[in-house]
C-alpha positions as CSV (number, residue, x, y, z in Angstrom):
1,X,0.0,-0.1,-0.1
2,X,1.0,3.5,-0.8
3,X,0.6,6.9,1.2
4,X,0.5,9.7,-0.9
5,X,2.9,12.2,0.6
6,X,3.8,15.8,-0.1
7,X,7.0,17.6,-1.2
8,X,9.7,16.9,1.5
9,X,13.4,15.9,2.1
10,X,14.7,12.8,3.6
11,X,17.5,13.2,6.3
12,X,20.9,11.6,6.6
13,X,20.7,10.0,10.2
14,X,22.8,11.7,13.1
15,X,24.1,10.4,16.1
16,X,23.3,13.9,18.1
17,X,20.9,13.3,20.8
18,X,17.2,14.1,20.1
19,X,16.6,17.6,21.7
20,X,20.1,18.9,21.6
21,X,20.4,22.4,20.8
22,X,22.8,23.0,17.8
23,X,24.9,26.5,17.5
24,X,25.2,27.2,13.7
25,X,28.4,26.6,11.9
26,X,28.5,30.4,11.5
27,X,30.0,30.3,15.0
28,X,32.6,28.4,14.0
29,X,33.7,31.0,11.5
30,X,33.5,33.7,14.4
31,X,30.1,35.1,14.6
32,X,28.3,35.0,17.8
33,X,24.7,34.1,17.7
34,X,23.8,34.6,21.3
35,X,24.6,32.9,24.8
36,X,23.9,29.5,24.9
37,X,21.5,28.7,27.8
38,X,20.8,25.1,27.5
39,X,23.2,22.0,26.1
40,X,24.2,22.8,22.9
41,X,26.8,21.1,20.3
42,X,29.0,23.5,17.7
43,X,28.9,22.3,14.7
44,X,32.7,22.2,13.3
45,X,34.5,22.5,9.9
46,X,34.8,18.8,9.6
47,X,31.1,18.4,8.9
48,X,31.2,20.4,6.0
49,X,31.2,18.3,3.1
50,X,33.3,19.5,0.0
51,X,35.3,21.9,2.4
52,X,38.6,19.7,1.6
53,X,41.9,19.1,3.8
54,X,43.5,21.7,2.4
55,X,41.2,24.4,2.4
56,X,40.2,23.6,6.0
57,X,43.5,23.8,7.1
58,X,43.8,27.3,5.5
59,X,40.5,28.2,7.0
60,X,41.5,27.2,10.6
61,X,44.8,28.8,10.3
62,X,42.6,31.8,9.4
63,X,40.5,31.4,12.5
64,X,43.6,31.0,14.6
65,X,44.6,34.6,13.9
66,X,41.2,35.8,14.9
67,X,37.4,35.4,14.4
68,X,35.7,36.9,11.3
69,X,32.9,39.6,11.8
70,X,31.3,39.9,8.1
71,X,30.8,37.7,5.0
72,X,32.9,40.2,3.5
73,X,35.9,39.5,5.9
74,X,35.6,35.8,5.3
75,X,35.9,36.3,1.5
76,X,38.9,38.9,1.9
77,X,40.8,36.4,4.3
78,X,39.8,32.7,2.9
79,X,39.5,33.3,-1.1
80,X,39.1,29.7,-2.0
81,X,36.2,29.2,-4.6
82,X,35.9,25.9,-3.7
83,X,35.8,26.4,0.1
84,X,33.5,29.4,0.1
85,X,30.8,27.2,-2.0
86,X,30.9,24.6,0.5
87,X,30.7,27.2,3.6
88,X,27.4,28.8,1.8
89,X,26.1,25.3,1.2
90,X,26.7,24.2,4.9
91,X,25.0,27.6,6.3
92,X,28.3,29.3,7.5
93,X,26.9,32.6,6.5
94,X,23.5,32.4,7.9
95,X,23.9,35.1,10.6
96,X,25.1,37.4,7.8
97,X,22.9,36.4,5.0
98,X,20.2,34.8,6.5
99,X,18.1,34.9,3.3
100,X,19.6,31.2,2.6
101,X,22.3,29.2,1.1
102,X,21.5,30.4,-2.7
103,X,21.9,34.0,-1.6
104,X,24.9,33.3,0.5
105,X,26.5,31.6,-2.4
106,X,25.6,34.6,-4.8
107,X,27.1,37.1,-2.4
108,X,30.4,35.8,-1.6
109,X,31.1,34.1,-5.0
110,X,30.3,37.6,-6.5
111,X,32.2,39.3,-3.9
112,X,35.2,36.8,-4.4
113,X,35.4,37.5,-8.4
114,X,35.0,41.5,-7.9
115,X,38.0,41.4,-5.7
116,X,39.9,39.0,-7.9
117,X,39.0,41.2,-11.4
118,X,40.8,44.0,-9.6
119,X,40.8,47.5,-10.9
120,X,39.4,50.8,-9.6
121,X,35.5,49.9,-10.9
122,X,35.4,46.4,-8.9
123,X,33.0,46.7,-6.2
124,X,34.1,46.3,-2.6
125,X,31.0,44.2,-1.7
126,X,28.3,42.4,-3.4
127,X,24.6,43.2,-2.1
128,X,21.5,40.7,-1.8
129,X,19.9,40.1,-5.1
130,X,16.0,39.9,-4.4
131,X,15.6,37.9,-7.6
132,X,17.2,34.7,-5.9
133,X,14.2,32.9,-4.4
134,X,14.4,32.0,-0.8
135,X,14.3,28.2,-0.8
136,X,11.1,26.9,0.9
137,X,11.3,25.3,4.4
138,X,11.7,21.7,3.2
139,X,14.0,22.6,0.4
140,X,16.4,24.1,3.0
141,X,16.2,20.9,5.1
142,X,17.1,19.1,1.8
143,X,20.3,21.2,1.2
144,X,21.4,21.1,4.8
145,X,21.8,17.2,4.6
146,X,23.3,17.4,1.3
147,X,25.7,20.0,2.7
148,X,26.4,18.5,6.5
149,X,24.1,15.6,6.7
150,X,21.6,17.2,9.4
151,X,19.3,20.2,9.7
152,X,19.9,22.8,12.3
153,X,16.5,24.0,12.2
154,X,15.1,20.5,13.8
155,X,14.2,17.1,12.7
156,X,12.8,16.8,8.9
157,X,9.7,15.1,10.3
158,X,8.4,18.1,11.5
159,X,7.6,19.2,7.9
160,X,5.5,16.3,7.6
161,X,3.6,16.2,11.1
162,X,0.5,18.2,10.3
163,X,-0.1,16.5,7.0
164,X,0.3,12.7,9.5
165,X,-1.9,14.0,12.2
166,X,-4.8,14.3,9.6
167,X,-4.3,10.6,8.7
168,X,-4.1,9.5,12.8
169,X,-0.6,9.0,12.7
170,X,0.9,9.0,16.2
171,X,4.5,9.9,17.2
172,X,6.8,7.8,18.8
173,X,6.6,9.8,21.8
174,X,2.6,9.3,22.0
175,X,3.1,5.6,21.6
176,X,5.9,5.5,24.5
177,X,3.8,8.2,27.0
178,X,0.2,8.0,26.1
179,X,-1.5,5.9,29.0
180,X,-4.6,5.9,26.7
181,X,-2.5,3.6,24.2
182,X,-2.1,-0.2,26.1
183,X,0.0,-3.1,24.9
184,X,-1.6,-4.6,22.1
185,X,-3.5,-1.8,20.5
186,X,-3.3,-1.4,16.9
187,X,-1.4,1.9,15.9
188,X,0.3,3.8,12.9
189,X,3.7,5.8,13.5
190,X,6.0,7.3,11.0
191,X,9.6,8.2,10.9
192,X,12.9,8.1,9.3
193,X,14.6,4.9,9.0
194,X,17.8,5.0,11.2
195,X,18.6,1.4,10.8
196,X,17.6,-2.3,9.2
197,X,19.1,-5.1,10.8
198,X,18.4,-8.9,10.4
199,X,20.3,-10.9,12.8
200,X,21.3,-14.1,12.1
201,X,20.2,-15.5,15.4
202,X,16.7,-13.6,15.1
203,X,15.1,-16.4,12.9
204,X,14.3,-14.5,10.1
205,X,12.8,-11.5,12.2
206,X,14.1,-7.8,11.0
207,X,14.4,-5.1,13.1
208,X,13.7,-1.7,11.6
209,X,14.9,1.7,13.7
210,X,12.6,4.7,13.1
211,X,13.1,8.3,14.4
212,X,10.8,11.1,14.3
213,X,11.1,14.5,16.7
214,X,9.8,12.9,19.6
215,X,12.2,10.0,19.8
216,X,13.4,6.3,18.4
217,X,11.0,3.1,18.1
218,X,12.1,-0.4,17.3
219,X,9.9,-1.9,14.9
220,X,9.8,-5.9,14.9
221,X,9.2,-7.2,11.4
222,X,8.2,-11.1,11.2
223,X,9.6,-13.1,8.3
224,X,6.3,-13.3,6.7
225,X,5.7,-9.5,6.8
226,X,9.6,-8.9,5.9
227,X,8.8,-11.4,2.9
228,X,5.6,-9.6,1.7
229,X,6.9,-6.1,2.1
230,X,10.6,-6.0,1.7
231,X,10.6,-3.8,-1.3
232,X,9.0,-1.5,0.6
233,X,10.9,-1.6,3.9
234,X,14.3,-1.6,1.9
235,X,13.9,1.2,-0.4
236,X,12.1,4.0,1.3
237,X,14.1,6.2,3.9
238,X,10.7,7.3,5.4
239,X,8.3,4.7,6.4
240,X,4.6,4.7,8.2
241,X,4.1,1.8,9.7
242,X,0.9,0.2,11.2
243,X,1.1,-2.7,13.5
244,X,0.4,-4.0,17.3
245,X,2.0,-1.4,20.0
246,X,4.2,-3.4,22.7
247,X,4.6,-2.1,25.9
248,X,6.4,-3.8,28.5
249,X,8.7,-2.9,31.7
250,X,8.8,0.9,30.4
251,X,10.0,-0.2,27.0
252,X,8.1,0.2,23.9
253,X,8.1,-1.3,20.4
254,X,6.0,-1.9,17.3
255,X,5.1,-5.5,15.8
256,X,5.0,-4.1,12.2
257,X,1.8,-5.6,10.0
258,X,1.9,-2.9,7.2
259,X,4.5,-0.5,5.9
260,X,3.6,2.7,3.8
261,X,6.5,4.2,1.8
262,X,6.3,8.2,2.0
263,X,7.8,9.3,-1.2
264,X,10.2,12.2,-0.7
265,X,12.4,14.3,-2.8
266,X,15.9,12.8,-3.8
267,X,15.4,10.2,-1.1
268,X,17.9,7.7,-2.9
269,X,20.6,10.3,-2.7
270,X,20.4,11.5,0.8
271,X,19.0,8.8,3.1
272,X,22.0,6.8,4.7
273,X,20.9,4.3,7.3
274,X,22.7,1.8,8.7
275,X,21.8,-1.2,7.1
276,X,22.0,-4.9,8.2
277,X,25.2,-4.3,10.2
């Protein structure tokens, strides 16, 4: 069975605990985004895909000299086009250029090329171009996962939540904490596939780990269900699952009966679950 879905990207899973506050990549480039009043993780340069070892070492050397206080200063001190492209895609300029990665890319590369062209008519800075569209929130999430593997704004399932509620799909947190949901009750939930496992000692049972913005859930798949629905299970990065809720000694799981594929933008290119390890 197939559930129609809105357009939304699929994330690459992260090992950062749910609910952890993240500081923008820009803080690593030197700008301040405010004082953290809760546990936080600063996103370091090693998460920036495409930065490269040589450019990364150059940028670290510049940071050792002192922080950057504007996008123009980054361009002036770090004139690597490939490096600036990677930083823009990763959101490193978001404190100075909040209109999104495309606008940041336009701005910093325009300024870099103007500086390299030289001459008295070369502009000292490039302004924001209003013709460049601001990306939709789902598109920002997709771009973020391509650039760093996660989205600073929150879990990708947030884009689907309102739509899923209209279908009666429960969050993982509700399955775990709602006292009205008893052991053995038939429920439906949905989440990002973070792992698929088929232990050799499990007599053909498969275990699928799902994650949404409220937590993680183990889904138990019998050999019969797996054989009937293996294509849906293995080929989709976000799944809705209907089955029987298991609750015992504070631990919740779901014994799967039916899987529904949520078809999302460029899923095959972005999803990376730890399959069958």
